[in-house]
C-alpha positions in Angstrom: -168.3 -65.2 -86.3 -165.6 -67.7 -87.4 -166.5 -71.3 -87.1 -163.7 -73.8 -86.4 -163.4 -77.3 -85.2 -160.8 -78.6 -82.8 -159.1 -82.0 -83.3 -155.9 -83.3 -81.7 -154.9 -79.8 -80.7 -155.4 -78.4 -84.2 -158.1 -76.2 -85.6 -159.9 -76.7 -88.9 -162.6 -74.7 -90.7 -166.1 -76.0 -90.0 -168.6 -76.3 -92.8 -171.9 -74.5 -91.9 -173.9 -76.5 -94.4 -174.7 -80.1 -95.2 -174.5 -81.9 -98.5 -177.8 -83.0 -100.1 -176.9 -83.3 -103.8 -173.7 -84.7 -105.1 -171.9 -84.9 -108.4 -169.6 -87.8 -109.2 -166.0 -87.0 -109.8 -163.3 -88.8 -111.8 -159.6 -89.1 -111.1 -157.8 -90.2 -114.2 -154.5 -92.2 -114.2 -151.5 -90.0 -114.6 -150.9 -91.2 -118.2 -154.4 -90.1 -119.2 -153.9 -86.8 -117.4 -150.8 -86.3 -119.6 -152.8 -87.0 -122.8 -155.5 -84.6 -121.6 -153.1 -81.7 -120.9 -151.3 -82.3 -124.2 -154.7 -82.2 -126.0 -155.4 -78.9 -124.2 -152.2 -77.3 -125.4 -151.0 -77.0 -121.8 -153.7 -74.5 -121.1 -155.9 -75.6 -118.2 -158.8 -73.6 -119.7 -159.0 -76.0 -122.6 -159.2 -79.2 -120.5 -162.5 -81.1 -120.7 -164.2 -81.1 -117.3 -164.6 -84.9 -117.5 -160.8 -85.0 -117.3 -160.6 -82.9 -114.1 -160.8 -84.2 -110.5 -161.0 -81.1 -108.5 -161.9 -78.0 -110.5 -160.2 -75.0 -108.8 -159.9 -73.0 -112.0 -162.4 -70.3 -110.8 -165.2 -69.5 -108.5 -167.1 -67.8 -111.4 -170.5 -69.5 -111.9 -169.5 -72.7 -110.2 -170.4 -72.0 -106.5 -172.9 -74.4 -105.1 -176.5 -73.2 -104.9 -178.5 -73.6 -101.7 -181.9 -75.3 -101.3 -183.5 -71.9 -101.0 -181.9 -70.7 -104.3 -183.1 -73.8 -106.1 -186.6 -73.4 -104.7 -186.7 -69.7 -105.8 -185.9 -70.7 -109.4 -189.3 -72.5 -109.5 -191.3 -69.2 -109.0 -189.5 -67.2 -111.7 -191.6 -64.8 -113.8 -190.5 -65.3 -117.4 -192.2 -62.2 -118.8 -190.0 -60.6 -121.4 -190.7 -57.1 -120.0 -191.8 -56.0 -116.5 -191.0 -59.3 -114.9 -191.7 -59.7 -111.1 -188.4 -61.5 -110.9 -186.6 -58.4 -112.0 -188.5 -56.4 -109.4 -187.5 -58.8 -106.7 -183.8 -58.6 -107.7 -183.9 -54.8 -108.1 -185.5 -54.5 -104.6 -182.7 -56.7 -103.1 -180.0 -54.6 -104.7 -181.6 -51.4 -103.5 -181.7 -52.9 -100.0 -178.0 -53.9 -99.8 -176.5 -51.0 -101.8 -179.1 -48.2 -101.2 -178.9 -47.4 -104.9 -182.0 -46.6 -106.9 -181.1 -47.6 -110.5 -180.2 -51.1 -111.8 -179.1 -52.2 -115.2 -178.9 -56.0 -115.6 -176.2 -57.7 -117.7 -175.5 -61.3 -118.6 -172.3 -61.2 -116.5 -169.6 -58.9 -115.1 -167.6 -58.4 -118.3 -170.7 -57.2 -120.1 -170.9 -54.4 -117.5 -167.2 -53.7 -118.1 -168.0 -53.4 -121.8 -170.8 -51.0 -121.3 -168.8 -48.8 -118.9 -165.8 -48.7 -121.3 -167.9 -48.0 -124.4 -169.7 -45.0 -122.7 -166.9 -43.4 -120.7 -163.5 -44.3 -122.1 -162.2 -42.3 -125.1 -158.9 -42.6 -127.0 -156.2 -41.0 -124.8 -158.3 -41.2 -121.6 -157.0 -42.9 -118.5 -158.6 -45.3 -116.0 -156.7 -45.4 -112.7 -157.3 -48.3 -110.4 -155.9 -50.3 -107.6 -155.1 -53.2 -109.9 -156.3 -54.3 -113.3 -158.4 -57.3 -114.2 -157.9 -59.0 -117.5 -161.3 -58.4 -119.1 -161.6 -54.9 -117.9 -158.2 -53.9 -119.2 -159.0 -55.5 -122.5 -162.2 -53.5 -122.8 -160.5 -50.2 -121.8 -157.5 -50.6 -124.2 -159.8 -51.8 -127.1 -161.4 -48.3 -127.2 -158.1 -46.5 -126.8 -157.9 -46.0 -123.1 -155.0 -46.5 -120.7 -154.9 -48.4 -117.5 -152.8 -47.0 -114.6 -152.3 -49.2 -111.5 -151.9 -47.4 -108.2 -151.8 -50.2 -105.7 -149.3 -49.7 -102.9 -145.9 -51.4 -102.8 -147.2 -54.0 -100.3 -149.8 -55.1 -102.9 -147.2 -56.9 -105.0 -145.2 -58.3 -102.1 -145.4 -62.1 -102.0 -145.2 -62.5 -98.2 -146.6 -59.8 -96.0 -148.6 -59.1 -92.8 -150.4 -56.1 -94.3 -154.1 -56.7 -93.9 -155.2 -54.6 -96.9 -152.8 -55.2 -99.8 -155.4 -54.0 -102.3 -155.2 -50.5 -101.0 -154.5 -47.6 -103.3 -151.5 -45.3 -102.8 -153.6 -42.1 -102.1 -150.7 -39.7 -102.9 -150.6 -41.2 -106.4 -154.3 -40.6 -106.8 -153.7 -36.8 -106.2 -150.8 -36.9 -108.6 -152.6 -38.5 -111.4 -155.5 -36.1 -111.1 -153.1 -33.2 -111.2 -151.0 -34.6 -114.0 -153.6 -35.9 -116.4 -156.5 -33.6 -115.5 -159.9 -34.8 -114.2 -161.4 -34.3 -117.7 -159.0 -37.0 -119.1 -159.9 -39.5 -116.4 -162.7 -41.7 -117.6 -163.4 -43.0 -114.1 -161.5 -44.4 -111.1 -161.9 -48.1 -110.6 -161.6 -49.9 -107.2 -161.6 -53.7 -107.3 -162.9 -55.3 -104.2 -160.6 -58.3 -103.7 -157.9 -57.6 -106.3 -158.0 -60.8 -108.3 -154.6 -60.8 -110.0 -152.5 -60.2 -106.8 -154.1 -62.9 -104.7 -157.6 -61.8 -103.9 -156.3 -59.1 -101.6 -158.8 -56.6 -100.1 -158.8 -52.9 -99.6 -159.9 -51.1 -96.4 -162.9 -49.0 -95.9 -160.7 -46.2 -94.8 -158.7 -46.3 -98.1 -161.9 -46.4 -100.1 -163.2 -43.3 -98.3 -160.0 -41.5 -99.0 -160.1 -42.3 -102.7 -163.7 -41.4 -102.9 -163.2 -38.0 -101.3 -160.4 -37.2 -103.8 -162.5 -38.3 -106.8 -165.6 -36.4 -105.8 -163.6 -33.2 -105.1 -162.2 -33.5 -108.7 -165.5 -34.5 -110.3 -164.3 -38.1 -111.2 -166.7 -41.0 -111.0 -165.6 -43.8 -108.6 -166.5 -47.2 -110.0 -166.5 -50.2 -107.6 -166.0 -53.7 -109.0 -168.0 -55.7 -106.5 -167.6 -59.1 -108.0 -165.4 -60.3 -105.1 -167.2 -58.0 -102.6 -168.1 -60.7 -100.2 -164.6 -61.6 -99.2 -163.7 -57.9 -99.0 -166.6 -57.3 -96.6 -165.4 -60.2 -94.4 -161.8 -58.9 -94.3 -163.0 -55.4 -93.3 -165.0 -56.9 -90.5 -162.3 -59.0 -89.1 -159.2 -56.9 -89.9 -160.2 -53.2 -89.8 -160.2 -51.4 -86.5 -163.6 -50.0 -85.7 -165.5 -52.3 -88.0 -165.4 -55.5 -85.9 -168.8 -54.9 -84.3 -170.5 -53.8 -87.5 -172.7 -56.1 -89.5 -171.5 -57.0 -93.0 -174.7 -55.3 -94.3 -173.7 -52.0 -92.7 -170.1 -52.3 -94.1 -171.7 -52.9 -97.5 -173.8 -49.8 -97.3 -170.7 -47.7 -96.2 -168.8 -49.0 -99.2 -171.7 -48.1 -101.5 -171.8 -44.6 -100.1 -168.3 -44.1 -101.4 -169.2 -45.2 -104.9 -170.9 -43.5 -107.9 -171.2 -46.8 -109.9 -171.1 -50.4 -108.7 -170.9 -53.3 -111.1 -170.6 -57.0 -110.3 -170.5 -60.4 -111.7 -173.2 -62.5 -110.0 -171.2 -65.5 -111.1 -169.2 -64.6 -108.0 -171.4 -62.3 -106.0 -174.7 -64.0 -105.3 -173.9 -67.6 -106.3 -175.7 -67.4 -109.6 -174.9 -66.5 -113.3 -175.5 -62.9 -114.3 -174.4 -59.4 -113.4 -175.3 -55.8 -113.4 -174.7 -52.1 -112.7 -176.2 -50.0 -110.0 -176.1 -46.3 -109.3 -177.9 -43.5 -107.6 -177.1 -41.0 -110.3 -179.9 -40.6 -112.9 -177.5 -39.1 -115.4 -175.2 -42.2 -115.2 -178.3 -44.5 -115.6 -179.3 -42.6 -118.7 -175.8 -42.7 -120.1 -175.6 -46.4 -119.8 -179.1 -47.5 -120.4 -179.2 -47.6 -124.2 -176.4 -50.2 -124.5 -178.3 -52.8 -122.4 -181.0 -53.5 -125.1 -178.4 -53.3 -127.8 -175.9 -55.8 -126.4 -177.6 -57.6 -123.5 -181.4 -57.8 -123.6 -184.3 -55.8 -122.4 -183.9 -53.6 -119.4 -185.7 -56.1 -117.1 -183.6 -59.1 -117.9 -180.4 -58.0 -119.6 -179.4 -61.3 -121.0 -180.0 -63.2 -117.7 -182.2 -66.2 -117.2 -185.1 -65.2 -114.9 -184.4 -68.4 -113.0 -180.9 -67.3 -112.3 -182.1 -63.9 -111.3 -184.3 -65.5 -108.6 -181.3 -67.5 -107.4 -179.2 -64.4 -107.3 -181.7 -62.5 -105.2 -181.6 -65.3 -102.6 -177.8 -65.6 -103.0 -177.3 -62.0 -102.2 -179.1 -62.6 -98.9 -176.9 -65.6 -98.2 -173.8 -63.5 -99.1 -174.5 -61.2 -96.2 -175.3 -64.0 -93.7 -172.7 -63.8 -91.0 -172.4 -67.7 -90.9 -171.9 -67.9 -94.6 -169.7 -65.0 -95.6 -166.7 -66.4 -93.7 -166.8 -69.8 -95.2 -164.7 -69.0 -98.3 -162.0 -67.0 -96.4 -161.7 -69.7 -93.6 -161.1 -72.5 -96.0 -158.7 -70.4 -98.1 -156.8 -69.5 -94.9 -156.5 -73.2 -94.0 -155.3 -74.0 -97.5 -152.7 -71.3 -97.4 -151.4 -72.0 -93.9 -151.1 -75.7 -94.6 -149.0 -75.1 -97.7 -147.0 -72.4 -95.9 -146.3 -74.8 -93.1 -144.9 -77.3 -95.6 -142.5 -74.6 -97.1 -144.6 -74.1 -100.3 -144.3 -70.4 -101.4 -147.7 -68.8 -101.2 -149.2 -65.3 -101.1 -149.8 -64.0 -97.6 -151.8 -63.0 -95.8 -154.5 -65.3 -97.2 -156.9 -63.4 -99.5 -160.2 -64.2 -101.1 -161.3 -66.3 -104.0 -158.6 -69.0 -103.5 -155.1 -70.0 -102.4 -152.4 -68.4 -104.6 -149.1 -70.1 -105.1 -146.1 -68.0 -105.9 -144.9 -69.6 -109.1 -141.7 -67.6 -109.3 -140.7 -68.9 -105.9 -142.0 -72.5 -106.7 -140.2 -72.6 -110.1 -137.4 -70.2 -109.5 -135.3 -72.0 -112.1 -137.8 -71.2 -114.9 -137.4 -67.9 -116.8 -140.4 -65.7 -116.5 -140.6 -65.5 -120.3 -141.4 -69.2 -120.3 -144.5 -68.7 -118.2 -143.8 -70.4 -114.9 -147.4 -69.9 -113.7 -148.8 -71.7 -116.7 -146.1 -74.4 -116.4 -147.0 -74.9 -112.7 -150.7 -75.1 -113.5 -149.9 -78.0 -116.0 -147.6 -79.7 -113.5 -150.2 -79.5 -110.7 -152.8 -81.1 -113.0 -150.4 -83.9 -113.9 -149.5 -84.5 -110.2 -153.1 -84.4 -108.9 -155.9 -83.9 -111.4 -156.5 -80.5 -109.8 -157.2 -77.7 -112.3 -155.9 -74.3 -111.3 -155.6 -71.0 -113.2 -152.5 -69.2 -114.4 -152.4 -65.6 -113.1 -149.2 -64.2 -114.4 -147.5 -63.2 -117.6 -149.7 -65.4 -119.7 -152.7 -63.4 -118.4 -151.1 -60.1 -119.6 -151.4 -58.9 -123.2 -148.6 -57.8 -125.4 -147.8 -54.1 -126.0 -148.8 -52.6 -129.4 -145.2 -53.1 -130.5 -145.3 -56.8 -129.7 -143.1 -56.6 -126.6 -144.0 -58.9 -123.7 -144.8 -57.1 -120.4 -143.8 -59.3 -117.5 -146.4 -59.6 -114.8 -145.6 -58.1 -111.3 -146.5 -61.5 -109.9 -146.5 -65.1 -111.2 -149.3 -66.9 -109.5 -151.1 -70.2 -109.7 -154.6 -69.6 -108.4 -156.4 -72.5 -106.8 -159.9 -71.2 -106.4 -162.3 -72.6 -103.8 -165.8 -72.2 -105.1 -168.2 -71.7 -102.2 -169.8 -74.8 -100.6 -168.3 -77.1 -103.1 -165.2 -79.0 -101.8 -164.8 -80.9 -98.6 -161.8 -80.5 -96.3 -160.4 -83.9 -97.3 -160.4 -82.8 -100.9 -158.4 -79.7 -99.9 -156.0 -81.8 -98.0 -155.5 -84.1 -101.0 -154.6 -81.0 -103.1 -152.1 -79.9 -100.5 -150.5 -83.3 -100.3 -150.0 -83.6 -104.1 -148.7 -80.0 -104.4 -146.3 -80.8 -101.6 -145.1 -83.9 -103.5 -144.6 -81.7 -106.6 -142.7 -79.0 -104.7 -140.2 -81.5 -103.5 -139.6 -82.5 -107.2 -140.0 -79.0 -108.7 -136.7 -79.1 -110.5 -138.2 -81.5 -113.0 -140.6 -78.9 -114.2 -139.6 -76.6 -117.1 -141.3 -73.8 -118.9 -143.7 -73.3 -121.8 -143.7 -71.6 -125.2 -146.5 -70.5 -127.5 -147.8 -72.7 -130.3 -150.9 -70.6 -130.9 -151.0 -67.1 -129.4 -154.2 -65.1 -129.8 -153.9 -61.3 -129.8 -156.6 -60.7 -127.1 -157.1 -62.6 -123.8 -154.7 -65.2 -125.0 -154.8 -67.1 -121.7 -158.3 -68.2 -122.4 -157.7 -70.2 -125.5 -154.1 -70.0 -126.6 -152.0 -73.2 -126.9 -148.5 -73.9 -125.7 -146.0 -76.7 -125.5 -143.3 -77.6 -122.9 -139.8 -76.4 -123.4 -137.9 -79.7 -123.3 -139.4 -83.0 -122.2 -140.1 -82.3 -118.6 -143.7 -83.5 -118.7 -142.7 -87.1 -119.4 -140.0 -87.0 -116.7 -142.6 -85.8 -114.2 -145.0 -88.6 -115.1 -142.2 -91.2 -114.8 -141.3 -89.8 -111.4 -145.0 -90.0 -110.4 -145.1 -93.7 -111.3 -141.9 -94.4 -109.5 -143.2 -92.8 -106.3 -146.9 -93.8 -106.4 -147.0 -97.0 -108.5 -150.5 -97.7 -109.6 -152.0 -95.1 -107.3 -153.9 -92.3 -109.0 
């Protein structure tokens, strides 16, 4: 049930936790922020955390742990093989997904690597609702092709559609007929499509895709990394599911899937990952790569202390008073920016608030990476670190051409149980200031462009001298204020 507070006729999300451990933050003066972003090559991934005020880069591995999770870490069984910690985590996954087999991995992209190595072949295709950066890189590295089948509403900036992550079911039929089931490595559904604003898919849509895949003999793979938000949205947005528990919705989603993989850096408030299935043949297919690349079958590269924390975190994920916390704060973040005229992705999705960089910086050519430029500008204006989710996050075609992203987004993630409402309000205020002065901001160009996953560690520079003009305007408006 949604928890909101009322004050002066307005509603605000209400934290269903109290703070017992704190970490000191630093807000640098704007001139020092300029030196920091220059040193990072205008790539927010390369900023030192000590130079960041509010870290909204990601929710991966940075969600706050509860007292129960920290207590559980003290009873971890650190046996190399046959650990009781593994058994507890396995039992919890069996409970929430009703799947018998579990292969642990050190994080979600390790699961992507194993799935791609085993099932993807040169010339094979992996249809999906929408790609994620690391999964696409794994698939293409072994010669596979990614085909996105998200509906038209999925790449609309503003919309009232509740499930923008839905697949176009007619296109599923077409690709099976055109490519042949034998050439489809698997069909991937991402719960909470990351690159188009954390948008969910419906249970009805998942069932329809599952029926088509099973009739054709194609495995359906569910990326459950952002499952918690998708569960919440099904409960509050999908007719017929409003009276179901999130645990029941989770089981219904699992019934539709042949393989579920997840990053526990997102799902479970810990640091790890894994693959679950009910199919013994799938388990056997994948099993040998875990000891080769990850670790033994009962730890898979994870710390046993993190595994204990994940077990408790999965329980907390399905808690009706906890699962709504992220979406409620994101909704407030989005609606407040929308109210101030800032272009944002609607309806609010999961993971974080997503600013439409093409709308914010409509004067910047998409080939000059407006999402990356906006990420740098927001950092200069506020000390807030967000993540570029646009053309920078794509990868060049084999012939070197630059594919332009469907959407140019600046993602401002809200790690769970981390930020206070006043901190969110500060971010909104500084972004509003920047929006009113957006014409100052220009684009970026590459200085060092890696071939794979360039957005992680590539370096850029401003086109022109807009960064200094923005700092000058900041000082003119704010004086000595940080």
